[in-house]
VOGU-3710 file (C-alpha; in Angstrom, 3 decimals, decimal comma):
1> mrsssyrlkg> 0,000/0,000/0,000  2,812/2,363/0,863  4,546/1,953/-2,525  1,276/2,640/-4,370  0,882/5,821/-2,300  4,360/6,965/-3,332  3,624/6,022/-6,933  0,391/8,067/-6,834  2,217/11,045/-5,342  4,880/10,728/-8,048
11> llfgavaalg> 2,225/10,691/-10,770  0,493/13,689/-9,190  3,781/15,577/-8,907  4,672/14,780/-12,538  1,241/15,738/-13,847  1,350/19,054/-12,027  4,927/19,777/-13,110  4,222/18,996/-16,766  0,950/20,898/-16,996  0,644/24,168/-18,872
21> fatlpqtasa> -1,683/26,669/-17,269  -4,336/28,458/-19,356  -6,049/31,474/-17,859  -9,837/31,578/-17,520  -11,761/34,751/-16,604  -10,130/36,788/-13,858  -11,859/36,786/-10,456  -9,816/39,383/-8,567  -6,962/41,795/-9,109  -4,148/39,726/-7,568
31> rdtvsfsphv> -5,488/36,247/-8,278  -7,236/34,522/-11,135  -9,038/31,285/-11,891  -7,074/29,009/-14,221  -7,287/25,600/-15,840  -5,314/23,038/-13,867  -4,501/19,350/-13,950  -7,719/17,373/-13,450  -5,589/14,765/-11,621  -5,020/17,034/-8,608
41> epgtivisas> -7,570/16,549/-5,843  -9,741/19,613/-5,073  -8,660/21,197/-1,807  -4,928/20,787/-2,569  -2,432/23,653/-2,523  0,249/23,388/-5,234  3,177/25,813/-5,194  5,314/26,244/-8,311  8,635/27,762/-7,248  9,700/28,313/-10,873
51> qrklfyvvsp> 6,480/30,183/-11,706  6,357/31,898/-8,302  2,677/31,002/-8,073  0,484/29,188/-5,574  -2,495/27,245/-6,914  -5,467/26,260/-4,771  -7,453/23,560/-6,570  -11,161/24,352/-6,219  -12,677/21,687/-8,496  -11,419/19,081/-10,972
61> gvairypvav> -9,355/20,950/-13,566  -9,772/24,406/-11,959  -7,575/26,326/-9,514  -7,210/29,806/-8,096  -3,738/31,174/-8,910  -1,982/33,581/-6,541  1,387/35,327/-7,009  3,875/34,488/-4,236  7,446/34,963/-3,071  9,247/31,637/-2,761
71> pkrgkewsgy> 12,380/30,501/-0,901  15,631/32,057/-2,021  18,626/30,081/-3,297  19,845/27,663/-0,671  16,520/27,709/1,231  14,413/25,893/-1,394  12,435/22,775/-0,633  10,136/20,507/-2,582  7,780/17,678/-1,855  4,722/17,175/0,272
81> asvdgkyfep> 3,467/18,879/3,416  0,164/19,726/5,019  -1,296/22,709/6,827  -0,917/22,080/10,559  -2,081/25,456/11,909  -4,057/28,574/11,000  -3,285/31,904/12,671  -4,847/35,320/12,186  -2,515/38,255/12,997  0,236/35,888/14,184
91> dwsppavvra> 3,072/37,012/16,432  6,569/36,454/14,990  9,935/35,619/16,497  12,773/35,328/13,981  14,034/31,744/13,624  17,733/31,197/14,363  18,647/31,071/10,655  17,033/34,482/10,073  18,543/35,948/13,241  22,030/34,791/12,144
101> dhpelphfip> 21,719/36,873/8,959  19,855/39,766/10,623  20,961/40,167/14,249  19,387/43,648/14,310  15,872/42,179/14,273  13,864/42,325/17,484  13,321/39,017/19,273  9,543/39,392/18,990  7,093/41,306/16,779  3,450/41,191/17,863
111> ggssrnpmgv> 0,670/40,240/15,466  -0,981/43,224/13,845  2,253/45,245/13,758  3,043/46,794/10,366  6,615/45,495/10,905  5,505/41,873/11,274  6,710/39,898/8,224  3,938/37,306/8,719  1,309/39,840/7,658  -2,355/39,357/8,493
121> aaltldrgev> -2,494/35,547/8,505  -0,348/32,419/8,439  -0,892/28,796/7,537  1,881/26,815/9,200  3,122/23,647/7,542  4,301/20,401/9,074  7,864/21,133/7,895  9,354/22,895/10,904  9,517/26,669/10,722  7,776/27,018/7,351
131> aihgtsprmr> 4,476/28,765/6,614  2,364/30,254/3,883  1,798/33,789/5,136  1,080/37,407/4,333  3,660/40,166/4,321  4,538/43,519/5,788  3,971/46,681/3,740  7,758/47,082/3,392  8,168/43,567/1,947  5,119/43,652/-0,363
141> gsigtaasyg> 7,375/44,249/-3,377  9,050/40,864/-2,848  5,983/39,023/-4,190  6,994/37,349/-7,448  10,609/36,862/-6,356  12,722/34,248/-4,575  13,175/36,020/-1,249  12,250/33,920/1,785  13,976/31,552/4,198  11,655/28,699/3,225
151> cirmlnedvt> 8,231/30,267/3,628  5,749/31,147/0,914  4,906/34,852/1,123  1,604/36,191/-0,233  -0,096/39,557/-0,528  -2,202/40,121/2,593  -5,432/40,227/0,582  -4,516/36,903/-1,032  -3,503/35,101/2,150  -6,796/36,280/3,695
161> dlysrvsvgt> -8,681/34,729/0,773  -6,704/31,462/0,943  -7,040/31,347/4,757  -10,833/31,395/4,385  -10,734/28,457/1,945  -8,427/25,959/3,667  -8,421/23,995/6,894  -5,867/22,223/9,030  -4,868/19,077/7,156  -4,993/20,666/3,691
171> pvvmep> -2,355/18,946/1,518  0,453/21,072/0,068  2,703/20,149/-2,876  5,845/22,236/-3,489  7,378/21,733/-6,907  10,682/23,216/-8,118
//
């Protein structure tokens, strides 16, 4: 059973990676509804690091596409995860890897602060200190780039929309 599960995940990963994305009518300014692999289960989040896009599959063959910032060189990851927490206006303490590069950062930034890099909401993943989250006004321009320490950064209006659509346990696929 376990090998068939890995085989299914491999097929899913390959189908998603090989798929071209055709745009359907736009539903909002920062996100649009697009055609997507009909082999991806509705309710799945797929992140394409190369496209710098996050796709939330809403029905067979259809996904909502959001622009994102992805991990920078040396911080990339790929594979499978799931949402293990949902937080509105999360507090933030810089992880050790971030603090090593930026010792000037405060040890704690409360949720709701305009300086908080988590933005208005965060979906934590079962991969350690990794989340899909909003952004601070100062870092908004990083969307569409490779800029993070492993997290997926979204516009606040987009993470709010995604937050309302997903639940703890939502599967996440990160492809290169």
